[in-house]
C-alpha positions in Angstrom: -76.5 12.0 -7.8 -78.2 9.0 -6.0 -81.2 9.5 -8.2 -79.1 9.3 -11.3 -77.5 6.1 -10.1 -81.0 4.7 -9.4 -82.3 5.5 -12.9 -79.2 4.0 -14.5 -79.5 0.8 -12.5 -83.1 0.6 -13.6 -82.1 0.8 -17.2 -79.4 -1.7 -16.7 -82.0 -4.1 -15.4 -83.9 -3.4 -18.6 -86.9 -2.0 -16.7 -89.0 0.5 -18.7 -88.8 4.2 -17.7 -91.8 6.5 -17.6 -91.8 9.6 -19.7 -91.0 11.8 -16.7 -88.2 9.5 -15.6 -86.7 9.6 -19.0 -86.7 13.4 -18.9 -85.3 13.4 -15.4 -82.5 11.0 -16.4 -81.5 13.3 -19.3 -81.4 16.3 -17.1 -79.3 14.6 -14.4 -76.8 13.3 -17.0 -76.4 16.8 -18.4 -75.8 18.3 -15.0 -73.3 15.6 -14.1 -71.4 16.2 -17.4 -71.4 20.0 -16.8 -70.0 19.5 -13.3 -67.3 17.1 -14.5 -66.3 19.7 -17.2 -66.2 22.5 -14.6 -64.1 20.5 -12.2 -61.7 19.5 -15.0 -61.3 23.1 -16.1 -60.7 24.3 -12.5 -58.1 21.6 -12.0 -56.4 22.6 -15.3 -56.3 26.2 -14.3 -54.9 25.4 -10.8 -52.2 23.3 -12.4 -51.3 26.1 -14.8 -51.2 28.6 -12.0 -48.9 26.3 -9.9 -46.4 26.2 -12.7 -45.9 30.0 -12.8 -42.3 30.8 -12.2 -41.2 33.4 -9.6 -39.4 36.4 -11.0 -36.1 37.8 -9.6 -37.8 41.1 -8.8 -40.7 39.7 -6.7 -41.0 36.6 -4.5 -44.6 35.4 -4.3 -45.2 32.9 -1.5 -48.2 30.6 -1.5 -50.8 30.9 1.3 -49.6 27.5 2.5 -46.1 28.8 2.9 -47.2 31.9 4.8 -49.4 29.7 7.0 -46.5 27.5 7.9 -44.3 30.5 8.7 -47.1 31.9 10.9 -47.5 28.6 12.7 -43.7 28.5 13.3 -43.9 31.9 14.8 -46.8 30.9 17.0 -45.0 27.8 18.2 -41.9 29.8 19.0 -39.7 28.2 16.4 -37.9 31.4 15.7 -34.8 29.7 14.2 -36.9 28.2 11.3 -38.5 31.6 10.7 -35.1 33.2 10.6 -33.9 30.6 8.1 -36.9 31.2 5.9 -36.4 34.9 6.0 -32.7 34.8 5.2 -33.3 32.5 2.2 -36.2 34.7 0.9 -34.1 37.9 1.1 -31.0 36.1 -0.4 -33.0 35.6 -3.7 -33.5 39.3 -4.2 -30.5 41.1 -2.5 -27.1 40.3 -1.1 -27.3 39.4 2.6 -24.5 40.9 4.7 -24.5 38.3 7.4 -26.3 35.0 7.0 -25.1 33.5 10.2 -28.0 32.4 12.4 -27.4 33.5 16.0 -24.8 36.1 14.9 -25.5 39.8 15.2 -28.3 40.8 12.9 -27.4 42.8 9.8 -28.6 46.3 9.8 -30.6 46.9 6.7 -29.8 50.2 5.1 -33.0 52.3 5.2 -33.4 54.1 1.9 -36.3 55.2 -0.3 -35.9 51.7 -2.0 -37.8 50.3 1.1 -41.0 51.7 -0.3 -40.4 50.0 -3.7 -39.9 46.5 -2.3 -42.6 43.9 -3.0 -45.0 43.6 -0.2 -43.9 40.0 0.6 -40.3 41.1 0.9 -41.3 44.1 3.1 -43.2 41.7 5.4 -40.2 39.4 5.7 -37.8 42.2 6.4 -40.1 43.5 9.2 -40.4 40.0 10.6 -36.6 39.6 10.6 -36.2 43.0 12.3 -38.7 41.9 15.0 -36.9 38.7 15.9 -33.4 40.1 15.6 -34.3 43.2 17.5 -33.2 45.4 14.6 -34.9 48.5 15.9 -33.8 50.9 13.1 -35.4 48.7 10.4 -38.4 47.9 12.6 -39.1 51.6 13.2 -38.9 52.3 9.4 -41.2 49.3 8.8 -43.8 50.6 11.3 -43.6 54.1 9.9 -44.1 52.9 6.3 -47.5 54.0 5.1 -49.0 56.3 2.5 -50.1 59.4 4.4 -53.8 59.9 4.0 -54.7 61.6 7.2 -56.0 64.7 5.4 -59.1 63.1 3.9 -61.6 60.2 4.3 -60.1 56.9 3.1 -60.0 53.3 4.0 -56.2 52.9 4.4 -56.0 54.9 7.7 -58.4 53.5 10.4 -59.2 56.8 12.0 -60.0 58.4 8.6 -62.5 55.6 7.5 -60.7 52.3 7.6 -62.7 51.3 10.7 -65.9 51.5 8.5 -64.8 49.0 5.9 -67.0 45.9 6.1 -66.0 43.2 8.5 -67.9 41.3 11.1 -69.0 44.2 13.3 -72.1 46.2 14.1 -72.8 48.4 11.1 -73.2 51.7 12.9 -71.0 54.5 14.3 -71.4 55.0 18.0 -71.5 58.6 19.2 -70.9 60.4 22.5 -71.1 64.0 21.6 -71.9 67.4 23.1 -75.4 68.8 22.7 -75.9 72.0 20.8 -78.8 74.0 19.4 -79.9 76.2 22.4 -79.4 79.4 20.3 -81.6 78.3 17.4 -84.3 77.2 19.8 -84.4 80.2 22.2 -83.2 83.2 20.2 -85.4 85.2 17.9 -84.6 83.7 14.5 -85.0 85.6 11.3 -84.5 84.0 7.9 -83.7 86.3 5.0 -82.9 85.9 1.2 -80.2 88.6 1.0 -76.9 88.9 2.7 -77.7 91.9 4.9 -80.5 92.7 7.3 -81.5 96.1 8.8 -83.4 95.9 12.1 -85.3 98.8 13.5 -85.7 99.3 17.2 -87.1 101.9 19.6 -84.4 103.7 21.5 -86.6 106.2 23.4 -90.3 106.8 24.1 -92.6 109.7 24.5 -92.9 111.6 27.8 -96.0 113.3 29.3 -95.8 116.2 31.7 -98.3 117.6 34.2 -99.8 120.9 32.9 -102.5 123.3 33.7 -105.4 125.2 32.0 -104.4 127.3 29.0 -100.7 126.4 29.5 -98.5 125.5 26.5 -97.8 121.7 26.3 -94.3 120.4 26.2 -93.4 118.5 23.0 -92.2 115.0 23.0 -91.2 112.3 20.5 -90.1 108.7 20.1 -86.5 107.9 19.0 -85.5 105.0 16.8 -82.3 103.2 15.9 -81.1 100.6 13.4 -78.9 97.6 13.6 -77.4 96.6 10.3 -76.2 93.0 10.2 -74.1 91.4 7.5 -74.2 87.6 7.2 -71.1 85.6 7.8 -70.4 82.5 5.8 -69.3 79.1 7.3 -68.3 76.1 5.2 -66.4 72.9 5.2 -65.6 70.1 2.6 -65.1 66.5 3.6 -63.4 64.3 1.0 -64.3 60.6 0.7 -62.5 58.1 -1.5 -64.6 56.1 -3.9 -63.2 52.9 -2.2 -64.4 54.0 1.2 -67.8 55.0 -0.2 -68.3 51.6 -1.9 -66.7 49.4 0.8 -67.9 51.0 4.1 -70.5 49.0 6.0 -72.2 52.3 7.0 -73.4 55.2 4.9 -70.4 57.5 5.2 -72.2 60.4 3.6 -75.1 60.0 6.1 -72.5 60.1 8.9 -70.9 63.3 7.5 -74.3 64.9 7.0 -75.1 64.3 10.7 -71.7 65.7 11.7 -72.1 68.8 9.6 -75.5 69.4 11.2 -74.0 69.1 14.7 -71.2 71.4 13.8 -73.6 74.1 12.3 -75.6 74.0 15.6 -72.3 74.5 17.6 -71.4 77.5 15.4 -74.8 79.0 15.9 -74.5 78.7 19.7 -71.0 80.2 19.4 -72.4 83.2 17.4 -75.0 83.9 20.0 -73.0 83.3 23.2 -69.2 83.4 22.8 -68.2 84.8 19.4 -65.8 87.8 19.9 -67.8 90.0 17.4 -71.4 88.9 18.0 -71.7 86.9 21.2 -73.3 88.0 24.4 -70.1 87.5 26.3 -68.5 90.4 24.3 -71.5 92.7 23.9 -71.2 96.1 25.5 -74.0 97.5 27.5 -75.1 94.4 29.3 -75.6 94.4 33.1 -72.8 92.8 35.1 -72.6 91.0 38.5 -69.1 90.2 39.8 -68.7 87.1 42.0 -65.2 88.3 43.0 -61.8 87.2 41.9 -62.5 83.4 41.5 -65.3 81.0 40.8 -65.1 79.7 44.4 -66.7 83.0 45.4 -69.9 82.4 43.5 -73.0 82.3 45.8 -76.7 82.5 45.5 -76.6 86.3 46.2 -74.7 86.8 43.0 -77.3 84.8 41.1 -80.2 86.7 42.7 -78.6 90.0 41.9 -78.4 89.0 38.2 -82.1 88.6 38.0 -82.9 92.2 39.2 -80.1 93.8 37.2 -82.3 93.7 34.0 -85.5 95.7 33.4 -88.7 94.2 34.6 -89.9 93.5 31.0 -86.7 91.7 30.3 -87.3 89.3 33.2 -90.4 87.9 31.4 -89.3 84.6 29.8 -85.7 84.9 31.0 -83.5 82.0 31.7 -80.0 81.3 33.1 -77.6 80.0 30.5 -74.5 78.2 31.9 -72.1 75.4 31.3 -73.1 72.1 32.9 -70.0 72.2 35.2 -71.2 75.6 36.5 -74.5 74.0 37.3 -72.7 71.4 39.4 -70.8 74.2 41.1 -74.0 75.9 42.1 -75.6 72.7 43.3 -72.6 72.2 45.6 -72.8 75.6 47.3 -73.3 75.0 51.1 -74.3 77.2 54.0 -72.2 77.8 57.2 -73.5 74.5 58.6 -72.2 72.5 55.6 -75.7 71.9 54.2 -76.5 72.2 50.6 -78.5 75.4 49.9 -80.1 74.0 46.8 -82.0 71.2 48.3 -82.5 68.0 46.3 -86.1 66.8 46.0 -87.5 63.6 47.5 -86.4 61.7 44.4 -82.9 63.0 44.7 -83.1 65.3 41.7 -82.5 69.0 41.9 -85.3 71.3 40.7 -85.2 72.7 37.2 -85.2 76.4 38.2 -82.8 78.7 40.0 -84.5 81.4 42.0 -87.7 80.5 40.1 -86.1 80.9 36.7 -85.4 77.9 34.3 -81.9 77.3 33.1 -80.3 75.9 29.9 -77.0 74.1 29.7 -74.8 75.5 26.9 -71.7 73.6 26.0 -69.9 76.6 24.3 -70.0 78.7 27.5 -67.0 78.9 29.9 -66.6 75.9 32.2 -65.1 75.6 35.6 -61.7 74.9 34.1 -61.5 78.5 32.7 -59.3 80.6 34.9 -61.2 83.8 35.7 -59.2 86.9 35.0 -60.2 90.5 35.7 -63.1 90.2 33.1 -64.3 86.7 32.6 -68.0 86.0 32.1 -69.5 82.6 33.0 -73.3 82.8 33.4 -75.8 84.7 31.3 -79.3 85.7 32.5 -81.9 87.0 30.1 -84.5 86.3 27.5 -82.8 85.4 24.2 -85.8 86.8 22.3 -84.2 90.1 22.9 -81.4 89.1 20.6 -81.7 88.1 16.9 -80.1 85.2 15.1 -80.2 85.9 11.3 -79.9 83.0 8.9 -80.1 82.6 5.1 -81.9 79.4 4.2 -80.3 76.6 6.1 -77.4 74.2 5.9 -76.7 73.6 2.2 -75.0 70.3 1.3 -73.5 69.7 -2.1 -71.8 66.6 -3.5 -68.6 67.4 -5.5 -67.2 65.0 -8.1 -65.0 67.1 -10.4 -63.3 69.7 -8.4 -59.8 70.4 -7.0 -60.2 70.9 -3.3 -58.0 70.8 -0.2 -58.2 68.2 2.5 -57.8 68.8 6.2 -54.1 68.8 5.8 -54.2 71.6 3.2 -53.2 69.2 0.4 -54.7 69.7 -3.0 -57.0 66.9 -4.1 -58.3 66.5 -7.6 -61.5 64.5 -7.0 -61.9 63.2 -10.6 -58.3 62.1 -11.0 -57.9 60.7 -7.5 -61.3 58.8 -7.5 -62.9 60.7 -4.6 -66.0 62.7 -3.9 -66.4 65.8 -1.7 -69.3 66.8 0.5 -69.5 70.6 0.9 -71.5 72.0 3.7 -72.1 75.8 4.1 -74.5 78.2 5.7 -74.7 82.0 6.3 -75.7 83.5 9.6 -74.9 86.2 12.2 -76.2 87.4 15.5 -77.0 90.8 17.0 -78.0 91.8 20.5 -80.6 94.5 20.0 -81.1 95.2 23.6 -77.9 94.6 25.6 -79.5 95.9 28.8 -81.9 92.9 28.8 -79.0 90.6 29.8 -76.8 90.1 32.8 -73.4 88.5 32.8 -72.1 86.9 36.0 -68.4 86.5 36.2 -65.1 87.3 37.8 -63.7 90.7 38.1 -65.5 93.6 36.5 -67.3 91.5 33.9 -68.1 94.5 31.8 
């Protein structure tokens, strides 16, 4: 506005203005007038708002009043806070005991607590805190709308942490690694829900013979494995508020989580599933370490290698949990020296008896108590087993369905302003040649 003042003074001195200065003066005067009108309007609205009268049903305190109360609490002036609380409550409901310093009145906890205005709820909680009214304080702390069964911004763990504040807009992750099965097994993708796999179960035989002697007949034998796909699915519900307000892309995070979970399930299907996993497949070779994991030694591991046919040894690996690898690394000889020697750089070699190993999180760890039949380590080539999949992980966004949250509560997405992300896939696993694998475990491990 200094320029406007300068031009007006120039006119007052009866100095001539250039054409550009005249236009500039008109523009500045218009801007100044608009600003004055806006300020006047804002002032008028503020005055009107200040004159609004409190209703008996709800006490609305100004930010200034709340700030003063907070300052009083911070300075330890609890008596002033208590007075303010008592007066505020008195306007709405009868106070049983208004004596400051006297025993605190116990507020009757009823369903009406949830119907109180939020300001009154705040004051009652504050009063309970300073008067050590634990019954009311407990009810105040427990008061919340339960939303733990679906993604929302009210409950921190279900999404509230993601609502925009001054923080790094990303979700840190420290998660297990899965995906060994999809990488190492023979993977077959089909379009139907069933697969029939042919395999050779017996071969031809040749016999020594002589001149003009009848030859012995021989033949091959075949078998079939019929595999029906199994379906796995999950639905994550996200409120529209969380989707709009979160500082990170919640659907991107869910997609990443569903991908990780599908990889875990595929590992489970191949290794530990009760109906399809190698742990529970009959016909595998077995090496028993004894009654407990502490009996495991390098002889057991070596025996596992030569318990499978020679052809099965080609491309074979050891599959074990990371804690089992640590157990093997700590095996010592009679002189208390490590048998598996670290290299010059301190790292242990990437093979056991010349065969590589893979760490698999779904396999039994050292905390599993071995019973009479508990497998731990698998040796073999996963190409001798088949992982069957239909397409891949299918993700679908739902907007108008009635689904159930993680707490089994029905949620109408359209009526309750939410969306769902459905993830599903179909897969199964079959071990076509069980004899190509060895299980190392406690007891009989059969």
